[in-house]
C-alpha positions in Angstrom: -4.0 11.1 77.4 -4.3 12.5 80.9 -1.2 14.1 82.2 -0.5 15.2 85.7 1.3 18.4 86.9 4.7 17.6 88.4 4.0 19.4 91.6 1.2 17.0 92.2 3.6 14.1 92.0 6.0 15.8 94.4 3.4 15.6 97.1 3.9 11.9 97.1 7.6 12.3 98.0 6.9 12.5 101.7 5.6 8.9 101.6 9.1 7.7 100.5 10.9 9.3 103.5 10.4 6.1 105.6 11.9 4.0 102.8 14.8 6.4 102.5 15.5 6.1 106.2 15.5 2.3 106.0 17.8 2.4 103.0 20.1 4.7 104.8 20.3 2.3 107.7 21.0 -0.6 105.4 23.7 1.4 103.6 25.4 2.5 106.7 25.4 -1.0 108.0 26.8 -2.3 104.7 29.6 0.2 104.6 30.5 -0.5 108.2 30.5 -4.3 107.6 32.6 -4.0 104.4 35.1 -1.8 106.2 35.3 -4.2 109.1 35.7 -7.2 106.7 38.5 -5.4 104.8 40.2 -4.5 108.1 39.9 -8.2 109.2 41.4 -9.3 105.8 44.4 -7.0 106.3 45.0 -8.2 109.8 44.7 -11.8 108.7 47.0 -11.4 105.7 49.5 -9.5 108.0 49.4 -12.4 110.4 50.0 -14.9 107.6 52.8 -12.8 106.2 54.4 -12.3 109.6 54.3 -16.0 110.4 55.9 -17.0 107.1 58.5 -14.2 107.3 59.4 -15.2 110.8 59.8 -18.8 109.8 62.1 -17.8 106.9 64.0 -15.3 109.0 64.5 -17.8 111.8 65.8 -20.3 109.3 68.3 -17.8 108.0 69.3 -16.8 111.5 69.7 -20.4 112.4 71.9 -21.0 109.4 74.1 -18.0 110.2 74.3 -19.2 113.8 75.4 -22.7 112.6 78.0 -21.1 110.4 79.4 -18.9 113.1 79.5 -21.8 115.6 81.1 -24.1 113.1 83.6 -21.4 112.1 84.6 -20.9 115.8 85.1 -24.7 116.1 87.3 -24.8 113.0 89.4 -21.9 114.3 89.8 -23.6 117.7 91.0 -26.8 115.9 93.0 -25.1 113.2 96.2 -27.1 112.5 94.7 -30.3 113.7 95.3 -33.2 111.3 91.8 -34.6 111.9 90.0 -31.2 111.7 87.5 -32.5 109.1 86.6 -35.6 111.1 86.3 -33.5 114.3 84.0 -31.0 112.6 81.8 -33.8 111.2 81.3 -35.2 114.7 80.6 -31.8 116.0 77.9 -31.2 113.4 76.3 -34.6 114.2 76.0 -33.5 117.9 74.8 -30.0 116.9 72.1 -31.4 114.6 70.9 -33.7 117.4 70.6 -30.8 119.8 68.8 -28.6 117.2 66.6 -31.2 115.4 64.5 -28.5 113.7 67.5 -27.4 111.6 67.4 -29.4 108.3 70.1 -27.8 106.1 73.0 -29.4 104.4 76.6 -28.2 105.1 80.1 -28.6 103.7 83.6 -27.8 104.9 86.5 -27.7 102.5 90.0 -27.0 103.7 92.0 -24.4 101.8 95.3 -26.3 101.9 94.4 -29.8 100.7 90.8 -29.4 99.5 89.7 -32.1 101.9 86.8 -31.8 104.3 83.4 -33.2 105.0 79.8 -33.0 103.7 76.8 -33.1 105.9 73.6 -33.8 103.9 70.2 -32.5 104.9 68.9 -36.1 105.4 71.5 -36.6 108.1 74.1 -38.6 106.2 77.8 -37.7 106.4 80.6 -38.0 103.9 84.3 -37.3 104.3 86.1 -35.7 101.4 89.6 -37.1 100.8 92.3 -36.9 98.2 92.3 -40.0 96.0 96.0 -40.0 95.5 95.6 -39.4 91.8 95.1 -35.7 91.8 91.4 -36.0 92.4 89.0 -36.3 95.4 86.5 -38.8 96.6 83.5 -38.6 99.1 83.4 -41.5 101.5 80.4 -42.6 103.6 82.1 -43.5 107.0 79.3 -46.0 107.8 78.9 -47.9 104.5 82.3 -47.2 103.1 80.7 -46.3 99.8 82.8 -43.9 97.7 82.1 -41.5 94.9 84.4 -39.2 92.9 83.9 -35.5 93.5 85.7 -32.5 92.0 88.0 -30.1 93.8 85.3 -28.0 95.4 87.8 -25.1 95.9 87.0 -24.3 92.3 83.2 -24.1 92.9 81.6 -20.6 92.7 80.3 -20.7 96.3 83.9 -21.3 97.5 85.3 -18.5 95.4 82.5 -16.1 96.5 83.2 -16.8 100.2 86.9 -16.1 99.8 86.2 -13.0 97.8 83.6 -11.6 100.3 85.8 -12.4 103.3 82.9 -12.6 105.7 79.7 -14.4 106.4 77.6 -13.8 103.2 74.5 -14.9 101.4 74.6 -16.1 97.8 71.9 -15.5 95.2 68.9 -17.8 94.9 69.6 -20.7 92.5 69.1 -24.3 91.7 71.3 -26.6 93.8 73.7 -28.9 92.0 77.2 -30.1 92.4 79.2 -32.5 94.5 77.6 -31.8 97.9 73.9 -31.6 96.9 72.1 -34.8 96.4 68.8 -33.2 95.3 67.7 -30.9 92.6 65.9 -28.4 94.8 66.4 -24.6 94.9 67.5 -22.2 97.5 70.4 -20.0 98.7 73.8 -20.7 100.1 75.3 -19.0 103.1 79.0 -19.3 103.5 81.9 -18.1 105.7 85.6 -18.2 105.2 87.6 -19.4 108.2 91.0 -17.9 108.8 93.7 -19.0 111.3 93.2 -17.3 114.6 96.9 -16.3 115.0 97.7 -15.9 111.3 94.7 -14.0 109.8 96.3 -14.0 106.3 96.1 -17.8 106.3 92.8 -19.3 105.0 91.9 -22.5 106.9 88.9 -23.3 104.7 85.3 -22.4 103.8 82.1 -23.6 105.5 78.9 -23.4 103.4 75.3 -24.2 104.1 72.4 -24.7 101.7 69.0 -23.2 102.7 66.3 -24.9 100.6 62.9 -23.5 100.0 61.1 -26.9 99.6 59.2 -26.3 102.9 57.9 -22.9 102.1 55.2 -24.0 99.7 53.8 -26.4 102.3 53.9 -23.7 104.9 52.1 -21.3 102.6 49.4 -23.8 101.8 48.6 -24.5 105.4 48.4 -20.8 106.2 46.2 -19.9 103.2 43.8 -22.8 103.7 42.7 -21.3 107.0 41.0 -18.6 105.0 39.6 -20.0 101.7 40.3 -22.3 98.7 40.6 -19.4 96.2 43.2 -17.4 98.0 46.9 -17.7 97.1 50.4 -16.8 98.3 53.8 -16.7 96.8 57.4 -15.8 97.4 59.7 -14.2 94.8 63.3 -13.3 94.6 64.5 -10.1 92.9 67.6 -10.9 90.7 70.5 -8.5 90.2 69.1 -7.5 86.8 65.8 -6.5 88.4 63.8 -9.5 87.1 61.9 -11.8 89.5 62.4 -15.5 90.2 59.6 -17.6 91.6 60.6 -19.3 94.9 57.2 -20.7 95.9 53.6 -20.4 94.8 50.6 -22.2 96.3 49.0 -22.5 92.8 52.1 -24.1 91.1 54.4 -26.7 92.5 58.1 -25.8 92.1 59.1 -29.4 92.0 62.5 -30.8 91.0 60.9 -32.6 88.1 59.8 -29.3 86.7 63.3 -27.9 87.0 64.8 -31.0 85.4 62.5 -30.6 82.4 63.2 -26.9 82.0 66.9 -27.0 82.8 66.6 -23.5 84.1 67.5 -22.1 87.5 65.1 -19.2 87.1 61.4 -19.6 87.0 60.0 -16.3 85.7 56.5 -15.4 86.9 55.3 -14.8 83.3 56.3 -18.4 82.3 53.5 -19.8 84.6 50.8 -18.0 82.6 48.8 -17.0 85.6 46.8 -13.7 85.3 46.5 -13.3 89.1 50.3 -13.8 89.5 51.0 -11.4 86.6 49.0 -8.6 88.2 50.6 -9.1 91.6 54.1 -9.2 90.2 53.5 -6.1 88.2 52.9 -4.2 91.5 56.4 -5.3 92.7 58.2 -4.7 89.5 56.7 -1.2 89.1 58.5 0.1 92.2 62.3 0.0 92.3 62.4 0.9 96.0 60.0 -1.8 96.9 62.7 -4.2 98.2 63.8 -1.7 100.8 60.4 -1.2 102.3 60.1 -2.6 105.8 56.4 -2.1 106.2 53.6 -4.2 104.7 52.0 -2.8 101.6 48.2 -3.5 101.0 46.9 -3.3 97.4 43.5 -4.2 95.9 44.0 -6.1 92.6 41.4 -6.5 89.9 42.2 -9.5 87.7 40.5 -11.7 85.1 40.1 -14.4 87.8 38.5 -12.1 90.4 39.3 -9.3 92.9 41.9 -9.8 95.5 43.4 -8.1 98.5 47.2 -8.3 98.3 49.6 -7.9 101.1 53.3 -7.5 100.2 56.2 -7.8 102.7 59.9 -8.2 102.4 61.8 -10.9 104.2 64.9 -8.9 105.0 64.4 -5.4 103.7 67.5 -3.9 102.0 69.7 -7.1 102.3 70.1 -10.6 100.9 68.1 -12.6 100.3 66.0 -10.1 98.4 62.8 -12.1 98.9 59.3 -10.8 98.9 56.1 -12.5 100.2 52.7 -11.8 98.8 49.4 -13.0 100.4 46.4 -12.8 98.0 43.0 -13.1 99.7 40.0 -13.6 97.4 37.6 -10.7 97.9 34.5 -12.8 97.1 35.4 -15.3 99.8 35.9 -12.4 102.2 32.6 -10.7 101.5 30.4 -13.9 101.0 29.5 -14.1 104.7 28.8 -10.4 104.7 26.4 -10.6 101.8 24.6 -13.5 103.5 24.2 -11.4 106.7 23.2 -8.4 104.7 20.5 -10.4 102.8 19.1 -11.5 106.1 19.0 -8.0 107.5 17.5 -6.6 104.4 14.7 -9.2 104.5 14.0 -8.2 108.1 13.9 -4.5 107.3 11.9 -5.0 104.1 9.3 -7.0 105.9 8.8 -4.3 108.4 8.4 -1.6 105.8 6.5 -3.4 103.1 3.0 -2.5 104.3 3.7 1.2 105.0 5.6 1.8 101.8 3.6 -0.2 99.2 1.6 2.8 98.0 4.6 5.2 98.2 6.8 2.8 96.2 4.2 2.4 93.5 3.9 6.2 93.2 7.6 6.8 93.3 8.3 4.2 90.6 5.7 5.7 88.3 7.0 9.2 88.6 10.8 8.7 89.2 11.5 6.2 86.4 11.1 8.7 83.5 13.1 11.3 85.4 15.9 8.8 86.1 16.0 7.8 82.4 16.2 11.5 81.5 19.0 12.0 84.0 20.9 9.0 82.8 20.7 10.1 79.2 21.8 13.6 80.2 24.8 12.3 82.1 25.7 10.1 79.1 25.5 13.1 76.8 27.9 14.9 79.1 30.3 12.0 78.6 29.6 12.0 74.8 28.1 8.6 75.1 25.3 8.8 72.5 24.7 5.1 72.2 22.7 5.0 75.5 18.9 4.4 75.4 16.7 7.2 74.2 14.3 9.1 76.4 10.7 7.9 76.5 8.4 10.7 75.4 5.1 9.2 76.6 5.1 10.3 80.2 1.8 11.3 81.7 3.6 14.2 83.5 3.5 17.3 81.3 6.9 18.8 82.4 8.6 15.4 82.2 7.2 14.7 78.8 8.5 18.1 77.5 11.9 17.6 79.1 12.3 14.2 77.6 11.5 15.5 74.1 14.0 18.3 74.5 16.7 16.0 75.8 16.2 13.6 72.9 16.4 16.4 70.4 19.6 17.7 72.0 21.1 14.1 72.0 20.4 13.7 68.3 21.9 17.1 67.5 25.1 16.6 69.6 25.6 13.2 68.1 25.5 14.6 64.6 27.7 17.6 65.7 30.4 15.3 67.0 31.2 14.3 63.4 32.3 17.9 62.7 34.5 18.5 65.8 37.2 16.6 67.7 35.6 14.7 70.6 38.0 16.2 73.2 37.2 19.7 72.0 33.5 19.1 72.3 34.0 17.6 75.7 35.9 20.7 76.7 33.0 23.0 75.7 30.5 20.8 77.5 32.1 21.6 80.9 30.3 24.2 82.9 31.4 27.8 82.1 33.3 26.9 78.9 33.0 29.3 76.0 34.1 29.0 72.3 36.1 32.2 71.6 38.5 33.3 68.9 42.2 33.0 69.7 44.9 30.4 70.1 48.1 29.5 71.9 51.6 28.7 70.7 53.0 25.2 71.5 54.6 22.3 69.6 52.6 19.9 67.5 53.1 17.3 64.9 51.3 17.8 61.6 50.4 15.2 59.0 49.3 15.8 55.4 48.2 12.9 53.1 47.5 12.7 49.4 46.5 10.0 46.9 49.0 9.4 44.1 47.5 10.2 40.7 44.0 10.8 42.1 43.1 13.2 39.3 43.7 10.5 36.7 41.8 7.9 38.8 38.8 10.2 39.2 38.5 10.9 35.5 37.9 7.2 34.8 35.5 6.4 37.7 31.8 6.9 38.3 31.5 9.9 40.6 29.0 8.3 43.0 31.1 5.1 43.3 34.3 7.1 43.6 32.9 9.1 46.5 31.8 5.9 48.3 35.3 4.4 47.7 37.0 7.6 48.9 34.9 7.7 52.1 36.0 4.1 52.9 39.6 5.1 52.3 39.3 8.3 54.5 37.6 6.2 57.2 40.8 4.0 57.4 43.0 7.1 57.7 40.8 8.7 60.2 40.5 5.6 62.4 44.3 5.2 62.5 44.7 8.8 63.5 42.1 8.4 66.2 43.7 5.2 67.5 46.9 7.1 67.9 45.1 10.0 69.7 45.4 12.5 66.8 42.9 15.1 65.6 41.6 15.1 62.0 41.5 18.8 61.1 40.0 18.7 57.6 39.5 16.7 54.4 40.6 18.5 51.3 39.3 16.4 48.4 41.3 13.2 48.5 43.8 14.8 51.1 43.6 14.8 54.8 45.2 17.1 57.4 45.7 15.9 61.0 47.7 17.0 64.0 48.8 15.7 67.4 49.2 17.3 70.8 45.9 19.2 70.6 43.4 19.3 72.1 44.9 16.2 73.9 48.4 16.9 75.2 50.7 14.0 74.3 54.2 13.6 75.6 55.4 11.7 72.4 53.1 13.2 69.8 55.7 12.8 67.0 55.9 9.1 67.8 52.1 8.7 67.6 52.0 10.5 64.2 54.7 8.2 62.7 52.9 5.1 64.1 49.7 6.3 62.6 51.3 6.7 59.2 52.8 3.2 59.3 49.5 1.7 60.5 47.6 3.5 57.6 50.0 2.1 55.1 49.7 -1.4 56.5 45.9 -1.3 56.7 45.6 0.2 53.2 47.8 -2.6 51.9 45.3 -5.2 53.2 42.3 -3.2 52.0 43.9 -2.9 48.6 43.7 -6.6 48.1 39.9 -6.4 48.7 39.6 -3.4 46.4 41.5 -5.1 43.7 39.1 -8.1 43.8 36.2 -5.8 43.5 37.7 -3.9 40.6 38.2 -0.7 42.6 41.4 1.4 42.1 44.2 1.2 44.6 44.9 4.4 46.5 48.6 4.8 47.0 49.0 7.3 49.8 51.8 9.8 50.4 52.4 11.2 53.8 54.2 14.4 55.0 54.9 14.8 58.7 56.6 17.7 60.5 57.0 18.7 64.2 57.2 22.3 65.1 55.5 25.2 66.9 52.1 26.2 65.7 49.2 28.3 66.9 46.3 26.1 68.0 42.9 27.5 68.7 39.6 28.8 67.3 40.3 30.6 64.1 37.5 32.6 62.3 34.8 35.0 63.4 32.0 35.2 65.9 29.7 33.9 63.1 31.7 30.7 62.6 34.8 29.3 64.2 37.2 26.5 63.1 39.3 24.7 65.6 42.6 24.3 63.7 46.3 25.0 63.6 48.2 27.6 61.6 51.9 28.4 61.2 55.0 27.8 59.2 55.2 24.2 60.5 51.9 23.4 58.9 53.1 24.7 55.5 56.3 22.6 55.8 54.3 19.5 56.5 52.3 20.1 53.4 55.4 20.6 51.3 57.0 17.4 52.7 53.9 15.5 51.4 54.4 17.0 48.0 58.2 16.2 47.9 57.2 12.5 47.9 56.6 13.0 44.2 60.2 14.2 43.6 61.9 11.4 45.6 59.6 8.4 44.8 58.8 7.9 48.5 55.6 7.4 50.4 56.3 8.8 53.9 58.6 11.8 54.4 59.3 13.3 57.8 61.3 16.2 59.0 64.4 16.1 61.2 62.5 17.5 64.1 59.9 14.7 63.8 62.6 12.0 63.5 64.4 13.3 66.6 61.2 13.5 68.6 59.8 10.1 67.5 62.8 8.2 68.9 64.6 5.1 67.8 61.6 2.8 67.4 61.4 3.6 63.7 63.7 2.8 60.8 64.4 5.9 58.8 67.0 7.0 56.3 68.1 10.5 55.3 66.8 11.7 51.9 68.1 15.2 51.3 68.9 18.6 52.9 66.3 20.8 51.2 64.8 24.3 51.3 61.3 24.3 49.9 60.0 27.0 47.7 59.5 30.3 49.6 61.7 29.2 52.6 65.2 30.2 53.3 65.8 27.8 56.2 66.9 24.3 55.1 65.5 21.1 56.6 67.0 17.6 56.6 64.2 15.3 55.5 64.0 11.5 56.1 62.0 8.6 54.7 60.0 6.7 57.4 60.5 3.1 56.3 59.1 0.8 59.0 59.0 0.0 62.6 62.6 -0.9 63.5 61.5 -4.2 65.1 59.5 -5.2 62.0 62.1 -4.0 59.4 63.5 -6.6 57.0 67.3 -7.1 56.6 67.1 -5.5 53.2 65.4 -2.4 54.5 68.0 -2.1 57.3 70.8 -2.5 54.9 69.2 0.1 52.5 68.9 2.6 55.3 72.5 2.0 56.5 73.9 2.4 53.0 71.9 5.6 52.4 73.0 7.1 55.7 76.7 6.4 54.8 76.4 7.8 51.3 74.4 10.9 52.5 77.0 11.7 55.2 79.8 11.5 52.6 77.8 13.8 50.3 77.3 16.4 53.0 81.0 16.2 54.0 82.0 17.0 50.4 83.4 13.5 49.9 81.6 13.3 46.5 83.5 10.4 45.1 82.7 8.3 48.1 79.1 9.5 47.9 78.9 8.6 44.2 80.2 5.1 44.9 77.8 4.7 47.8 74.7 5.8 45.9 75.8 3.7 42.9 75.9 0.6 45.1 72.4 1.4 46.4 71.1 1.7 42.8 72.8 -1.5 41.9 71.3 -3.4 44.8 67.9 -1.6 44.9 67.2 -0.6 41.3 63.9 1.0 42.2 65.4 3.4 44.7 64.5 6.9 43.3 66.3 8.7 46.2 69.6 6.9 45.4 69.2 7.7 41.7 68.7 11.4 42.3 71.6 11.7 44.8 73.8 9.6 42.5 73.2 12.1 39.7 74.0 15.0 42.0 77.2 13.3 43.4 78.4 12.6 39.8 77.8 16.2 38.9 79.8 17.4 42.0 82.7 15.1 41.2 82.9 16.6 37.7 82.3 20.2 38.9 83.0 20.6 42.6 81.0 23.3 44.4 82.5 26.5 45.9 83.9 26.5 49.4 80.7 28.0 50.9 78.5 25.2 49.5 76.0 24.2 52.2 74.7 21.0 50.7 71.2 22.5 50.6 69.0 21.7 47.5 66.5 24.5 46.9 63.2 23.7 45.2 61.9 26.4 42.9 58.4 24.9 42.6 55.8 23.7 45.2 
């Protein structure tokens, strides 16, 4: 096989300069076109948002203006016996002069509860007392009557009196005596007081501002751009959750509200991945509702990439509405790609003759180098599943380099099985060295062991046992890896793992506890398969402790071991062993329980001092995830906590009764049996006054 020297190939590089210049021109044009398109999209979305916001704001301003004008009219005619009728005529004239205003209104007098209702469709009703303690609404044209309640007891009336000034209510579904539709919106209301006697309430005027028109307005605006783009308006409720007001992809129709019976339409109930991603942007920022400027965000969703523009209707005040315009990026860039394809064809046509030979030579020489570079980059990222390097290049130097890279890739892939991935990644960075030494910081340590493994191993074929043990250790190791822990070593059937090194974790104790529970759950499922195959079940015991350790490279210049050492490691190992004494499967220290948080159901086991240690530790049994715990487990934990507290407080009779109740209800509870025996002993022979409650183990 004839191979060429690499320098010979490099002489052909000059022929590719022309192609590089053409590519540069195309790239610069592409970048500029993309930037221009994105800027256009932002301007377009801003225009849509501003148009919609102005429409909403103008409607609210009109509503407030109508309320103020009506309130002044009521004040001017306060005391008039036909105040309600006069106001009704005034509203008819006002609506005629402002035909664009399509809101419903109501006035209810404070003294008698009488007034008038002006519906959005233009019909009018007078509210009168029926002489029997109730009220009726009368159509002055048809004479049709209908009973209505005393609206002075309605929430909008009470809110108006309580606020004492022109106010906006929360977004809700309209219902009640003065609404003849099942749409949604907000109320604006104003209490009217006597001009000369401010303490006297004349009545309350309220107006309903519906949002039925918003969806139509949004659709018209979005359709100017493309069929895939969307827009929506949401309202932030007092509890921080969001309520859908309008969405171009989902109709907020009265029929939907009737079926659901709910005033609130949560975004997640619509099951829309695009909406979910956009809403997550709003919900993640508590200060978002006070922002007066538009916010532009690029969203990647399962249904495509979108450019999102968020704007608030009235920043910092009611209604707390936010508008989002979502422009589909594919629709935005489609014309650009078409223009780019045309330009590319023109440029390519002009270069094809001059570059044909250079392209052929470049492809022949550059392809193996690119493959080697790609493999090397993947190796730097510890991605060893990439394609292997071809070692049949005709270029001598490239062929040698490919073989060297392939050998290195195979070696590093095998080496990864002996070191934590993050540690190896650290040493692959430029300038990194593996040196002896360590640093002191907190970590969570886990030790595991198989119950009665010696007995099991005596009765099993060694080869089959090793295969079974490897499958078991794979389950444990995978759970540790999923929860970002580091497997330190395997000691026969035991495993040692730790968290917070080399990856720093804010809640490492929580991850360790979660890994232990996951191991137990997965082993339970695997045990069913093992039982069917006639394989032994591996009942695993866990010991977990959180404390300060020295983490680093321990050993010599000949061989190093990345591990942890310290008193905390020894205590974690002892906790695993104490499972034998208490009949438990997962024991954790008090420090681990405190750091792990309230997601887990635990119960106190004992206050102990392990052999060789003077300091005592309160140990707990990790029972389950709190959200997955059964009622029986929760009750067992509560009963154990109460009895243990009584024991530590020297209330031994109460502790005895408590542990006896646990044994009666949970006969297999070894912890309760042990503590019951101790409590009975203390009742018969109380300890001295300096008794600390610590049980000291004399053996490991």
